mmJSON file of the N, C-alpha and C atoms, coordinates in Angstrom:
{"data_MODEL":{"atom_site":{
"group_PDB":["ATOM","ATOM","ATOM","ATOM","ATOM","ATOM","ATOM","ATOM","ATOM","ATOM","ATOM","ATOM","ATOM","ATOM","ATOM","ATOM","ATOM","ATOM","ATOM","ATOM","ATOM","ATOM","ATOM","ATOM","ATOM","ATOM","ATOM","ATOM","ATOM","ATOM","ATOM","ATOM","ATOM","ATOM","ATOM","ATOM","ATOM","ATOM","ATOM","ATOM","ATOM","ATOM","ATOM","ATOM","ATOM","ATOM","ATOM","ATOM","ATOM","ATOM","ATOM","ATOM","ATOM","ATOM","ATOM","ATOM","ATOM","ATOM","ATOM","ATOM","ATOM","ATOM","ATOM","ATOM","ATOM","ATOM","ATOM","ATOM","ATOM","ATOM","ATOM","ATOM","ATOM","ATOM","ATOM","ATOM","ATOM","ATOM","ATOM","ATOM","ATOM","ATOM","ATOM","ATOM","ATOM","ATOM","ATOM","ATOM","ATOM","ATOM","ATOM","ATOM","ATOM","ATOM","ATOM","ATOM","ATOM","ATOM","ATOM","ATOM","ATOM","ATOM","ATOM","ATOM","ATOM","ATOM","ATOM","ATOM","ATOM","ATOM","ATOM","ATOM","ATOM","ATOM","ATOM","ATOM","ATOM","ATOM","ATOM","ATOM","ATOM","ATOM","ATOM","ATOM","ATOM","ATOM","ATOM","ATOM","ATOM","ATOM","ATOM","ATOM","ATOM","ATOM","ATOM","ATOM","ATOM","ATOM","ATOM","ATOM","ATOM","ATOM","ATOM","ATOM","ATOM","ATOM","ATOM","ATOM","ATOM","ATOM","ATOM","ATOM","ATOM","ATOM","ATOM","ATOM","ATOM","ATOM","ATOM","ATOM","ATOM","ATOM","ATOM","ATOM","ATOM","ATOM","ATOM","ATOM","ATOM","ATOM","ATOM","ATOM","ATOM","ATOM","ATOM","ATOM","ATOM","ATOM","ATOM","ATOM","ATOM","ATOM","ATOM","ATOM","ATOM","ATOM","ATOM","ATOM","ATOM","ATOM","ATOM","ATOM","ATOM","ATOM","ATOM"],
"id":[1,2,3,4,5,6,7,8,9,10,11,12,13,14,15,16,17,18,19,20,21,22,23,24,25,26,27,28,29,30,31,32,33,34,35,36,37,38,39,40,41,42,43,44,45,46,47,48,49,50,51,52,53,54,55,56,57,58,59,60,61,62,63,64,65,66,67,68,69,70,71,72,73,74,75,76,77,78,79,80,81,82,83,84,85,86,87,88,89,90,91,92,93,94,95,96,97,98,99,100,101,102,103,104,105,106,107,108,109,110,111,112,113,114,115,116,117,118,119,120,121,122,123,124,125,126,127,128,129,130,131,132,133,134,135,136,137,138,139,140,141,142,143,144,145,146,147,148,149,150,151,152,153,154,155,156,157,158,159,160,161,162,163,164,165,166,167,168,169,170,171,172,173,174,175,176,177,178,179,180,181,182,183,184,185,186,187,188,189,190,191,192,193,194,195],
"type_symbol":["N","C","C","N","C","C","N","C","C","N","C","C","N","C","C","N","C","C","N","C","C","N","C","C","N","C","C","N","C","C","N","C","C","N","C","C","N","C","C","N","C","C","N","C","C","N","C","C","N","C","C","N","C","C","N","C","C","N","C","C","N","C","C","N","C","C","N","C","C","N","C","C","N","C","C","N","C","C","N","C","C","N","C","C","N","C","C","N","C","C","N","C","C","N","C","C","N","C","C","N","C","C","N","C","C","N","C","C","N","C","C","N","C","C","N","C","C","N","C","C","N","C","C","N","C","C","N","C","C","N","C","C","N","C","C","N","C","C","N","C","C","N","C","C","N","C","C","N","C","C","N","C","C","N","C","C","N","C","C","N","C","C","N","C","C","N","C","C","N","C","C","N","C","C","N","C","C","N","C","C","N","C","C","N","C","C","N","C","C","N","C","C","N","C","C"],
"label_atom_id":["N","CA","C","N","CA","C","N","CA","C","N","CA","C","N","CA","C","N","CA","C","N","CA","C","N","CA","C","N","CA","C","N","CA","C","N","CA","C","N","CA","C","N","CA","C","N","CA","C","N","CA","C","N","CA","C","N","CA","C","N","CA","C","N","CA","C","N","CA","C","N","CA","C","N","CA","C","N","CA","C","N","CA","C","N","CA","C","N","CA","C","N","CA","C","N","CA","C","N","CA","C","N","CA","C","N","CA","C","N","CA","C","N","CA","C","N","CA","C","N","CA","C","N","CA","C","N","CA","C","N","CA","C","N","CA","C","N","CA","C","N","CA","C","N","CA","C","N","CA","C","N","CA","C","N","CA","C","N","CA","C","N","CA","C","N","CA","C","N","CA","C","N","CA","C","N","CA","C","N","CA","C","N","CA","C","N","CA","C","N","CA","C","N","CA","C","N","CA","C","N","CA","C","N","CA","C","N","CA","C","N","CA","C","N","CA","C","N","CA","C","N","CA","C","N","CA","C"],
"label_alt_id":[null,null,null,null,null,null,null,null,null,null,null,null,null,null,null,null,null,null,null,null,null,null,null,null,null,null,null,null,null,null,null,null,null,null,null,null,null,null,null,null,null,null,null,null,null,null,null,null,null,null,null,null,null,null,null,null,null,null,null,null,null,null,null,null,null,null,null,null,null,null,null,null,null,null,null,null,null,null,null,null,null,null,null,null,null,null,null,null,null,null,null,null,null,null,null,null,null,null,null,null,null,null,null,null,null,null,null,null,null,null,null,null,null,null,null,null,null,null,null,null,null,null,null,null,null,null,null,null,null,null,null,null,null,null,null,null,null,null,null,null,null,null,null,null,null,null,null,null,null,null,null,null,null,null,null,null,null,null,null,null,null,null,null,null,null,null,null,null,null,null,null,null,null,null,null,null,null,null,null,null,null,null,null,null,null,null,null,null,null,null,null,null,null,null,null],
"label_comp_id":["UNK","UNK","UNK","UNK","UNK","UNK","UNK","UNK","UNK","UNK","UNK","UNK","UNK","UNK","UNK","UNK","UNK","UNK","UNK","UNK","UNK","UNK","UNK","UNK","UNK","UNK","UNK","UNK","UNK","UNK","UNK","UNK","UNK","UNK","UNK","UNK","UNK","UNK","UNK","UNK","UNK","UNK","UNK","UNK","UNK","UNK","UNK","UNK","UNK","UNK","UNK","UNK","UNK","UNK","UNK","UNK","UNK","UNK","UNK","UNK","UNK","UNK","UNK","UNK","UNK","UNK","UNK","UNK","UNK","UNK","UNK","UNK","UNK","UNK","UNK","UNK","UNK","UNK","UNK","UNK","UNK","UNK","UNK","UNK","UNK","UNK","UNK","UNK","UNK","UNK","UNK","UNK","UNK","UNK","UNK","UNK","UNK","UNK","UNK","UNK","UNK","UNK","UNK","UNK","UNK","UNK","UNK","UNK","UNK","UNK","UNK","UNK","UNK","UNK","UNK","UNK","UNK","UNK","UNK","UNK","UNK","UNK","UNK","UNK","UNK","UNK","UNK","UNK","UNK","UNK","UNK","UNK","UNK","UNK","UNK","UNK","UNK","UNK","UNK","UNK","UNK","UNK","UNK","UNK","UNK","UNK","UNK","UNK","UNK","UNK","UNK","UNK","UNK","UNK","UNK","UNK","UNK","UNK","UNK","UNK","UNK","UNK","UNK","UNK","UNK","UNK","UNK","UNK","UNK","UNK","UNK","UNK","UNK","UNK","UNK","UNK","UNK","UNK","UNK","UNK","UNK","UNK","UNK","UNK","UNK","UNK","UNK","UNK","UNK","UNK","UNK","UNK","UNK","UNK","UNK"],
"label_asym_id":["A","A","A","A","A","A","A","A","A","A","A","A","A","A","A","A","A","A","A","A","A","A","A","A","A","A","A","A","A","A","A","A","A","A","A","A","A","A","A","A","A","A","A","A","A","A","A","A","A","A","A","A","A","A","A","A","A","A","A","A","A","A","A","A","A","A","A","A","A","A","A","A","A","A","A","A","A","A","A","A","A","A","A","A","A","A","A","A","A","A","A","A","A","A","A","A","A","A","A","A","A","A","A","A","A","A","A","A","A","A","A","A","A","A","A","A","A","A","A","A","A","A","A","A","A","A","A","A","A","A","A","A","A","A","A","A","A","A","A","A","A","A","A","A","A","A","A","A","A","A","A","A","A","A","A","A","A","A","A","A","A","A","A","A","A","A","A","A","A","A","A","A","A","A","A","A","A","A","A","A","A","A","A","A","A","A","A","A","A","A","A","A","A","A","A"],
"label_entity_id":["1","1","1","1","1","1","1","1","1","1","1","1","1","1","1","1","1","1","1","1","1","1","1","1","1","1","1","1","1","1","1","1","1","1","1","1","1","1","1","1","1","1","1","1","1","1","1","1","1","1","1","1","1","1","1","1","1","1","1","1","1","1","1","1","1","1","1","1","1","1","1","1","1","1","1","1","1","1","1","1","1","1","1","1","1","1","1","1","1","1","1","1","1","1","1","1","1","1","1","1","1","1","1","1","1","1","1","1","1","1","1","1","1","1","1","1","1","1","1","1","1","1","1","1","1","1","1","1","1","1","1","1","1","1","1","1","1","1","1","1","1","1","1","1","1","1","1","1","1","1","1","1","1","1","1","1","1","1","1","1","1","1","1","1","1","1","1","1","1","1","1","1","1","1","1","1","1","1","1","1","1","1","1","1","1","1","1","1","1","1","1","1","1","1","1"],
"label_seq_id":[1,1,1,2,2,2,3,3,3,4,4,4,5,5,5,6,6,6,7,7,7,8,8,8,9,9,9,10,10,10,11,11,11,12,12,12,13,13,13,14,14,14,15,15,15,16,16,16,17,17,17,18,18,18,19,19,19,20,20,20,21,21,21,22,22,22,23,23,23,24,24,24,25,25,25,26,26,26,27,27,27,28,28,28,29,29,29,30,30,30,31,31,31,32,32,32,33,33,33,34,34,34,35,35,35,36,36,36,37,37,37,38,38,38,39,39,39,40,40,40,41,41,41,42,42,42,43,43,43,44,44,44,45,45,45,46,46,46,47,47,47,48,48,48,49,49,49,50,50,50,51,51,51,52,52,52,53,53,53,54,54,54,55,55,55,56,56,56,57,57,57,58,58,58,59,59,59,60,60,60,61,61,61,62,62,62,63,63,63,64,64,64,65,65,65],
"pdbx_PDB_ins_code":[null,null,null,null,null,null,null,null,null,null,null,null,null,null,null,null,null,null,null,null,null,null,null,null,null,null,null,null,null,null,null,null,null,null,null,null,null,null,null,null,null,null,null,null,null,null,null,null,null,null,null,null,null,null,null,null,null,null,null,null,null,null,null,null,null,null,null,null,null,null,null,null,null,null,null,null,null,null,null,null,null,null,null,null,null,null,null,null,null,null,null,null,null,null,null,null,null,null,null,null,null,null,null,null,null,null,null,null,null,null,null,null,null,null,null,null,null,null,null,null,null,null,null,null,null,null,null,null,null,null,null,null,null,null,null,null,null,null,null,null,null,null,null,null,null,null,null,null,null,null,null,null,null,null,null,null,null,null,null,null,null,null,null,null,null,null,null,null,null,null,null,null,null,null,null,null,null,null,null,null,null,null,null,null,null,null,null,null,null,null,null,null,null,null,null],
"Cartn_x":[-34.888,-35.054,-33.903,-33.477,-32.485,-31.242,-30.989,-30.01,-29.718,-30.632,-30.561,-30.118,-30.588,-30.33,-28.987,-28.393,-26.975,-26.117,-26.354,-25.781,-25.56,-26.774,-26.638,-25.756,-25.915,-24.974,-23.49,-23.391,-21.804,-21.346,-22.082,-21.469,-20.779,-19.87,-18.92,-19.713,-19.295,-19.724,-19.985,-18.963,-19.043,-20.264,-20.501,-21.184,-22.719,-22.895,-24.29,-24.448,-23.502,-23.774,-24.152,-23.36,-23.858,-25.259,-25.676,-27.06,-27.744,-27.766,-28.31,-28.791,-27.441,-27.604,-28.267,-28.563,-29.061,-30.59,-30.996,-32.418,-32.9,-32.116,-32.155,-32.596,-31.637,-31.962,-33.105,-33.421,-34.8,-35.972,-35.746,-36.787,-37.034,-35.972,-36.031,-36.683,-36.329,-36.972,-38.468,-39.015,-40.346,-41.087,-40.446,-40.86,-40.975,-40.046,-40.286,-40.641,-41.275,-42.067,-43.461,-43.644,-45.118,-45.971,-47.392,-48.598,-49.792,-50.603,-51.693,-52.735,-53.028,-54.182,-53.38,-54.136,-53.907,-54.046,-54.994,-55.017,-53.824,-53.28,-52.151,-50.988,-50.958,-49.673,-49.783,-51.131,-51.32,-51.073,-51.531,-51.181,-49.806,-49.1,-47.464,-46.733,-47.172,-46.8,-47.172,-48.244,-48.768,-47.674,-47.384,-46.699,-45.122,-44.825,-43.385,-43.266,-44.024,-44.258,-44.157,-45.043,-45.051,-43.694,-42.966,-41.62,-40.66,-40.648,-39.915,-40.082,-41.403,-41.884,-41.113,-41.345,-40.735,-39.234,-38.427,-37.129,-36.764,-37.23,-37.079,-37.219,-38.471,-38.683,-37.667,-37.276,-36.242,-34.831,-34.456,-33.268,-33.212,-34.378,-34.54,-35.778,-35.709,-36.858,-37.219,-38.702,-39.143,-40.098,-40.526,-41.416,-42.592,-42.723,-43.936,-44.073,-45.299,-45.669,-47.013],
"Cartn_y":[-40.68,-40.701,-41.744,-42.836,-43.836,-43.051,-41.92,-41.102,-40.28,-40.006,-39.299,-40.258,-41.405,-42.47,-43.041,-43.121,-43.329,-42.177,-40.958,-39.721,-39.769,-40.121,-40.124,-41.153,-42.546,-43.367,-43.122,-42.297,-42.028,-40.939,-40.21,-39.32,-39.854,-39.228,-39.697,-39.508,-40.368,-40.412,-39.018,-38.067,-36.849,-35.975,-36.16,-35.454,-35.959,-37.168,-37.707,-37.103,-37.156,-36.522,-35.05,-34.19,-32.727,-32.564,-33.347,-33.523,-33.893,-34.87,-35.255,-34.127,-33.235,-32.176,-31.176,-31.028,-29.823,-30.083,-31.313,-31.593,-31.727,-32.028,-32.137,-30.758,-29.781,-28.383,-27.953,-28.259,-27.848,-28.373,-29.661,-30.408,-29.514,-29.19,-28.536,-27.229,-26.71,-25.169,-25.271,-26.352,-26.441,-27.038,-27.642,-28.199,-26.947,-26.09,-24.968,-23.92,-23.835,-22.685,-22.339,-21.243,-20.925,-20.902,-21.294,-21.393,-20.747,-20.223,-19.313,-20.284,-21.346,-22.179,-23.773,-24.822,-26.058,-26.537,-26.172,-26.526,-26.079,-25.009,-24.415,-25.434,-25.878,-26.617,-27.988,-28.533,-29.925,-29.85,-28.616,-28.628,-28.502,-27.597,-27.569,-29.174,-29.892,-31.024,-32.029,-31.887,-32.669,-32.334,-31.143,-30.682,-31.059,-31.261,-31.361,-32.815,-33.605,-35.059,-35.592,-34.675,-34.922,-34.572,-33.409,-33.248,-34.054,-34.952,-35.995,-37.188,-37.566,-38.41,-38.495,-37.273,-36.988,-37.233,-36.721,-36.711,-38.109,-39.052,-40.501,-41.108,-40.894,-41.39,-40.847,-39.886,-39.282,-40.124,-40.139,-40.88,-42.293,-42.78,-44.167,-44.532,-44.83,-44.922,-46.55,-46.901,-48.095,-48.411,-49.586,-49.698,-49.984,-50.494,-50.951,-50.138,-49.491,-48.643,-49.068],
"Cartn_z":[-50.511,-49.034,-48.77,-49.582,-49.196,-49.25,-49.991,-49.978,-48.643,-47.816,-46.598,-45.627,-45.709,-44.738,-44.863,-46.044,-46.425,-45.731,-45.992,-45.505,-43.805,-43.37,-41.794,-41.395,-42.116,-41.673,-41.764,-42.791,-43.21,-42.167,-41.515,-40.26,-39.396,-39.041,-37.857,-36.495,-35.457,-34.218,-33.883,-33.879,-33.361,-34.208,-35.389,-36.002,-35.695,-35.297,-34.92,-33.618,-32.84,-31.293,-31.598,-32.385,-32.682,-33.205,-34.047,-34.634,-33.205,-32.702,-31.459,-30.585,-30.215,-29.41,-29.815,-31.137,-31.925,-31.593,-31.678,-31.715,-30.292,-29.354,-28.075,-27.294,-27.776,-27.356,-27.952,-29.084,-29.739,-28.825,-28.634,-27.683,-26.154,-25.722,-24.451,-24.688,-25.716,-25.916,-25.808,-26.746,-26.675,-25.46,-24.69,-23.438,-22.461,-22.473,-21.369,-21.857,-23.231,-23.682,-23.076,-22.827,-22.329,-23.434,-22.798,-23.925,-23.334,-24.165,-23.731,-22.871,-23.888,-23.299,-23.348,-22.575,-22.822,-24.129,-25.052,-26.272,-27.09,-27.107,-27.77,-27.345,-25.947,-25.714,-26.249,-26.365,-26.961,-28.456,-29.113,-30.726,-30.864,-29.964,-29.973,-29.795,-29.07,-28.736,-29.891,-30.471,-31.698,-33.011,-33.162,-34.29,-33.912,-32.896,-32.552,-32.709,-32.34,-32.693,-34.08,-34.762,-36.248,-36.911,-36.425,-36.82,-36.781,-35.379,-35.109,-35.861,-36.133,-37.079,-38.267,-39.047,-40.342,-40.168,-39.461,-39.226,-39.101,-38.395,-38.346,-39.636,-40.213,-41.342,-42.74,-42.339,-43.252,-43.39,-41.992,-41.95,-41.849,-41.615,-41.412,-42.222,-43.516,-44.243,-44.041,-44.11,-44.028,-44.729,-45.443,-46.139,-45.624,-44.549,-43.55,-42.499,-42.48,-41.32,-40.561],
"occupancy":[1.0,1.0,1.0,1.0,1.0,1.0,1.0,1.0,1.0,1.0,1.0,1.0,1.0,1.0,1.0,1.0,1.0,1.0,1.0,1.0,1.0,1.0,1.0,1.0,1.0,1.0,1.0,1.0,1.0,1.0,1.0,1.0,1.0,1.0,1.0,1.0,1.0,1.0,1.0,1.0,1.0,1.0,1.0,1.0,1.0,1.0,1.0,1.0,1.0,1.0,1.0,1.0,1.0,1.0,1.0,1.0,1.0,1.0,1.0,1.0,1.0,1.0,1.0,1.0,1.0,1.0,1.0,1.0,1.0,1.0,1.0,1.0,1.0,1.0,1.0,1.0,1.0,1.0,1.0,1.0,1.0,1.0,1.0,1.0,1.0,1.0,1.0,1.0,1.0,1.0,1.0,1.0,1.0,1.0,1.0,1.0,1.0,1.0,1.0,1.0,1.0,1.0,1.0,1.0,1.0,1.0,1.0,1.0,1.0,1.0,1.0,1.0,1.0,1.0,1.0,1.0,1.0,1.0,1.0,1.0,1.0,1.0,1.0,1.0,1.0,1.0,1.0,1.0,1.0,1.0,1.0,1.0,1.0,1.0,1.0,1.0,1.0,1.0,1.0,1.0,1.0,1.0,1.0,1.0,1.0,1.0,1.0,1.0,1.0,1.0,1.0,1.0,1.0,1.0,1.0,1.0,1.0,1.0,1.0,1.0,1.0,1.0,1.0,1.0,1.0,1.0,1.0,1.0,1.0,1.0,1.0,1.0,1.0,1.0,1.0,1.0,1.0,1.0,1.0,1.0,1.0,1.0,1.0,1.0,1.0,1.0,1.0,1.0,1.0,1.0,1.0,1.0,1.0,1.0,1.0],
"B_iso_or_equiv":[0.0,0.0,0.0,0.0,0.0,0.0,0.0,0.0,0.0,0.0,0.0,0.0,0.0,0.0,0.0,0.0,0.0,0.0,0.0,0.0,0.0,0.0,0.0,0.0,0.0,0.0,0.0,0.0,0.0,0.0,0.0,0.0,0.0,0.0,0.0,0.0,0.0,0.0,0.0,0.0,0.0,0.0,0.0,0.0,0.0,0.0,0.0,0.0,0.0,0.0,0.0,0.0,0.0,0.0,0.0,0.0,0.0,0.0,0.0,0.0,0.0,0.0,0.0,0.0,0.0,0.0,0.0,0.0,0.0,0.0,0.0,0.0,0.0,0.0,0.0,0.0,0.0,0.0,0.0,0.0,0.0,0.0,0.0,0.0,0.0,0.0,0.0,0.0,0.0,0.0,0.0,0.0,0.0,0.0,0.0,0.0,0.0,0.0,0.0,0.0,0.0,0.0,0.0,0.0,0.0,0.0,0.0,0.0,0.0,0.0,0.0,0.0,0.0,0.0,0.0,0.0,0.0,0.0,0.0,0.0,0.0,0.0,0.0,0.0,0.0,0.0,0.0,0.0,0.0,0.0,0.0,0.0,0.0,0.0,0.0,0.0,0.0,0.0,0.0,0.0,0.0,0.0,0.0,0.0,0.0,0.0,0.0,0.0,0.0,0.0,0.0,0.0,0.0,0.0,0.0,0.0,0.0,0.0,0.0,0.0,0.0,0.0,0.0,0.0,0.0,0.0,0.0,0.0,0.0,0.0,0.0,0.0,0.0,0.0,0.0,0.0,0.0,0.0,0.0,0.0,0.0,0.0,0.0,0.0,0.0,0.0,0.0,0.0,0.0,0.0,0.0,0.0,0.0,0.0,0.0],
"pdbx_formal_charge":[null,null,null,null,null,null,null,null,null,null,null,null,null,null,null,null,null,null,null,null,null,null,null,null,null,null,null,null,null,null,null,null,null,null,null,null,null,null,null,null,null,null,null,null,null,null,null,null,null,null,null,null,null,null,null,null,null,null,null,null,null,null,null,null,null,null,null,null,null,null,null,null,null,null,null,null,null,null,null,null,null,null,null,null,null,null,null,null,null,null,null,null,null,null,null,null,null,null,null,null,null,null,null,null,null,null,null,null,null,null,null,null,null,null,null,null,null,null,null,null,null,null,null,null,null,null,null,null,null,null,null,null,null,null,null,null,null,null,null,null,null,null,null,null,null,null,null,null,null,null,null,null,null,null,null,null,null,null,null,null,null,null,null,null,null,null,null,null,null,null,null,null,null,null,null,null,null,null,null,null,null,null,null,null,null,null,null,null,null,null,null,null,null,null,null],
"auth_seq_id":[1,1,1,2,2,2,3,3,3,4,4,4,5,5,5,6,6,6,7,7,7,8,8,8,9,9,9,10,10,10,11,11,11,12,12,12,13,13,13,14,14,14,15,15,15,16,16,16,17,17,17,18,18,18,19,19,19,20,20,20,21,21,21,22,22,22,23,23,23,24,24,24,25,25,25,26,26,26,27,27,27,28,28,28,29,29,29,30,30,30,31,31,31,32,32,32,33,33,33,34,34,34,35,35,35,36,36,36,37,37,37,38,38,38,39,39,39,40,40,40,41,41,41,42,42,42,43,43,43,44,44,44,45,45,45,46,46,46,47,47,47,48,48,48,49,49,49,50,50,50,51,51,51,52,52,52,53,53,53,54,54,54,55,55,55,56,56,56,57,57,57,58,58,58,59,59,59,60,60,60,61,61,61,62,62,62,63,63,63,64,64,64,65,65,65],
"auth_comp_id":["UNK","UNK","UNK","UNK","UNK","UNK","UNK","UNK","UNK","UNK","UNK","UNK","UNK","UNK","UNK","UNK","UNK","UNK","UNK","UNK","UNK","UNK","UNK","UNK","UNK","UNK","UNK","UNK","UNK","UNK","UNK","UNK","UNK","UNK","UNK","UNK","UNK","UNK","UNK","UNK","UNK","UNK","UNK","UNK","UNK","UNK","UNK","UNK","UNK","UNK","UNK","UNK","UNK","UNK","UNK","UNK","UNK","UNK","UNK","UNK","UNK","UNK","UNK","UNK","UNK","UNK","UNK","UNK","UNK","UNK","UNK","UNK","UNK","UNK","UNK","UNK","UNK","UNK","UNK","UNK","UNK","UNK","UNK","UNK","UNK","UNK","UNK","UNK","UNK","UNK","UNK","UNK","UNK","UNK","UNK","UNK","UNK","UNK","UNK","UNK","UNK","UNK","UNK","UNK","UNK","UNK","UNK","UNK","UNK","UNK","UNK","UNK","UNK","UNK","UNK","UNK","UNK","UNK","UNK","UNK","UNK","UNK","UNK","UNK","UNK","UNK","UNK","UNK","UNK","UNK","UNK","UNK","UNK","UNK","UNK","UNK","UNK","UNK","UNK","UNK","UNK","UNK","UNK","UNK","UNK","UNK","UNK","UNK","UNK","UNK","UNK","UNK","UNK","UNK","UNK","UNK","UNK","UNK","UNK","UNK","UNK","UNK","UNK","UNK","UNK","UNK","UNK","UNK","UNK","UNK","UNK","UNK","UNK","UNK","UNK","UNK","UNK","UNK","UNK","UNK","UNK","UNK","UNK","UNK","UNK","UNK","UNK","UNK","UNK","UNK","UNK","UNK","UNK","UNK","UNK"],
"auth_asym_id":["A","A","A","A","A","A","A","A","A","A","A","A","A","A","A","A","A","A","A","A","A","A","A","A","A","A","A","A","A","A","A","A","A","A","A","A","A","A","A","A","A","A","A","A","A","A","A","A","A","A","A","A","A","A","A","A","A","A","A","A","A","A","A","A","A","A","A","A","A","A","A","A","A","A","A","A","A","A","A","A","A","A","A","A","A","A","A","A","A","A","A","A","A","A","A","A","A","A","A","A","A","A","A","A","A","A","A","A","A","A","A","A","A","A","A","A","A","A","A","A","A","A","A","A","A","A","A","A","A","A","A","A","A","A","A","A","A","A","A","A","A","A","A","A","A","A","A","A","A","A","A","A","A","A","A","A","A","A","A","A","A","A","A","A","A","A","A","A","A","A","A","A","A","A","A","A","A","A","A","A","A","A","A","A","A","A","A","A","A","A","A","A","A","A","A"],
"auth_atom_id":["N","CA","C","N","CA","C","N","CA","C","N","CA","C","N","CA","C","N","CA","C","N","CA","C","N","CA","C","N","CA","C","N","CA","C","N","CA","C","N","CA","C","N","CA","C","N","CA","C","N","CA","C","N","CA","C","N","CA","C","N","CA","C","N","CA","C","N","CA","C","N","CA","C","N","CA","C","N","CA","C","N","CA","C","N","CA","C","N","CA","C","N","CA","C","N","CA","C","N","CA","C","N","CA","C","N","CA","C","N","CA","C","N","CA","C","N","CA","C","N","CA","C","N","CA","C","N","CA","C","N","CA","C","N","CA","C","N","CA","C","N","CA","C","N","CA","C","N","CA","C","N","CA","C","N","CA","C","N","CA","C","N","CA","C","N","CA","C","N","CA","C","N","CA","C","N","CA","C","N","CA","C","N","CA","C","N","CA","C","N","CA","C","N","CA","C","N","CA","C","N","CA","C","N","CA","C","N","CA","C","N","CA","C","N","CA","C","N","CA","C","N","CA","C","N","CA","C"],
"pdbx_PDB_model_num":[1,1,1,1,1,1,1,1,1,1,1,1,1,1,1,1,1,1,1,1,1,1,1,1,1,1,1,1,1,1,1,1,1,1,1,1,1,1,1,1,1,1,1,1,1,1,1,1,1,1,1,1,1,1,1,1,1,1,1,1,1,1,1,1,1,1,1,1,1,1,1,1,1,1,1,1,1,1,1,1,1,1,1,1,1,1,1,1,1,1,1,1,1,1,1,1,1,1,1,1,1,1,1,1,1,1,1,1,1,1,1,1,1,1,1,1,1,1,1,1,1,1,1,1,1,1,1,1,1,1,1,1,1,1,1,1,1,1,1,1,1,1,1,1,1,1,1,1,1,1,1,1,1,1,1,1,1,1,1,1,1,1,1,1,1,1,1,1,1,1,1,1,1,1,1,1,1,1,1,1,1,1,1,1,1,1,1,1,1,1,1,1,1,1,1]
}}}
């Protein structure tokens, strides 16, 4: 995991912006998607938050949570 954090830190500002744009567009696609029920909407939000949490932990590992 430490390697990923170092890799992220070594990205140029433009590469970081591109990565952020990629995740922003992904997030927007999830916000605007249609759901059959409220439960499926909640499940989708929960899974999206878990994915974001995993990405944050991947790029910024921390020993205490």
